[in-house]
N, C-alpha and C positions, 0 to 999 in steps of 0.2 A: 139112269132111264132116259127116254129119250120122246119129245112130243112126238105123235104120228104125224106122219107127212100131210100134208095141206091136200085138198079135191080142186086144184084149178081154180080158186076164187081170191079176192085179196088178200093180202096179209097184214094189212092192218085196221085196226081199229079204233079211230078217231073218236073220241067224245067231242062234240062241238057243242055239247052242252054242260061240257066240265065246267066246275068254279073257275072263278079269276085267281090267277095268282097272286101272289103278293107281289106289288111296286117293286121290292127289292132285285126277286129273281127276274121280273119281267127288264128292269134297268138293267140285271147283269149279261141277259140271252141278248140285249141290246148290243152291250159293250162285245160279246164273240161275236155277233153276226159283223158289226161295225168293223174289226179287226183278223178276222180270222176267214182265207177260203172256204177252208175244212167245211166250218161251222154251217157258211150258207149253201155252200154242198150239201150237204144234209138236209135243210129246211125241206119241212113237208108241203110243199108246192109244186104244182106242175112244172115239168123240164123245159129248159127254155137255152136254144141255140142245138147244140148237139149232144149236150148230157154225158160225156164224160171227163171224168178228172182225176187225176193222180199225183198221189201225197209220196213221199220219198219215205220210205219207212222197214228199211231192210232187216231189221233184226224184232220185227214185229212188235213196236214197243206202244203202237197205238191202238192194239186192239181192244184196251177197257174202254178207252176214249172213244172209239168207233161206236161199240156197243151203247155205251149211252148218250151220243149221239142219235142215235137211230132211235133211241127211245121216241123221237120226237114225231115219229112217226107211227105210234103205238104197235109195236109188231107184237103179231100172235106168235109168229118162230120168228129167231132169230135173222135177220137178213146179213148177218157179218158172217162171212163162209172163208174159207181156204179156196184158193184158184185152183191148187192141184185136186182139189175136192170135187167139183165139177166137170161136168164135159161140156164141148161146145155148144152142142143142143141144148142142156140141160140150164146153163146163161144164157141164150134166145131164148130161151122158152120164158123164166124168170124175169125176162124186161119188156117182156109184154104183160105184165099181169097187171099193174099199175100205172098212175101216172104222176104218184104224191110220194113216194117210198124211194130212196138211191137203193138199189142190189151193192154191197160193199164186198170185195175182195182182196183177201187179206194174201202176203206171201206172191205176190206180181214177181217174176223175175225172167231176164232176157230167155230162154229156151219157153217162154209161150208167147212170143212175137206174133207167131204163123197166126194164132190162135186168137190172139189180140189184132191180126190185122182184118182178119175175115168180119170180127165182131165192130168192129170200129168204121166197118162199110156197111152197117146195116144198123148203128147207129142211132143216126140220125132220123129214120124211119120209126125206129121206136119209141114208146110212151117213157119208159124207166129212165133212169138216169143209172151211169154206173159212175160209181167213184173205186178207185185200186188203190193199193195200200204194197208198195213191195222196192224193188230197187232202183238207184237213180238211175242207173246207165242202160236202163229198157228201151228200146226202141220202139214209139209212141205212136199210133196212128194220128194221123190229123183231125181226126172225132175228139180225141182224147188229150186235152190239155192239164199241162203238170199245175199244181199249185203248191202252195206252203201252208204250214200250219203253224203256230205256237200253242195249241191246245194243253199240248204235254208240257206246259211251263205251268201250269193252273193246277192245284191239288187237287189228285183224284176223288179225295175224301170231300171236299167240297162239292165236286162236280157231282158225284156219287148222290150227293143232299140234293139236289135239285128235284122238281118235280116235272121232271120232261114231255110227259105224256100231257100233262096241262098246258107247260109251256108251248108244245105241238100244234093243240088244238087250237090255242091263239093264235097261234101265227095263221093258220088256214083258217081262223073265222075274221080275221084279217085280211088276208087275200081275196075272199069271196063277196067280202065288201069293198075293196078296192082300196083300201085303208094302209098306211104304213104298216109292213109288218109287224116289225119293234119298236 
């Protein structure tokens, strides 16, 4: 069974009055943010720069990690989708929905280069950031930078046990107050 499609409103429900997380969790998030580009790309803060990131993941091993990291922005519906399952128009529409929640497309391959080039031309003007996961040799438009991650070195069970939504709310509150994010 699937959730019904959304009706054109933002896909997040960040509870800014969320309880304060345990300092152990906050310290762990700080470590992840300082060490990992993918974690930084997934933070629920307004997009800066061109807003496109590509992480090498040809075998789709990071899918669960990406889903967990997407919980930082408290998604109502999953923001992690297969590139092949979305049309160019749908991707552009999704990139206009919000400025604090990245759209994550997995399975990006060389065959997607023409669509990526057209999206890359518009990405700087769209409010939402884009995170791609896929092949290493794929030609990327200038608006999409390649980043590295080591998130897969952490135990998935440990990551799944973190209160991601609460941590994301803390990041948003700190961003709005112009404090250090973590």
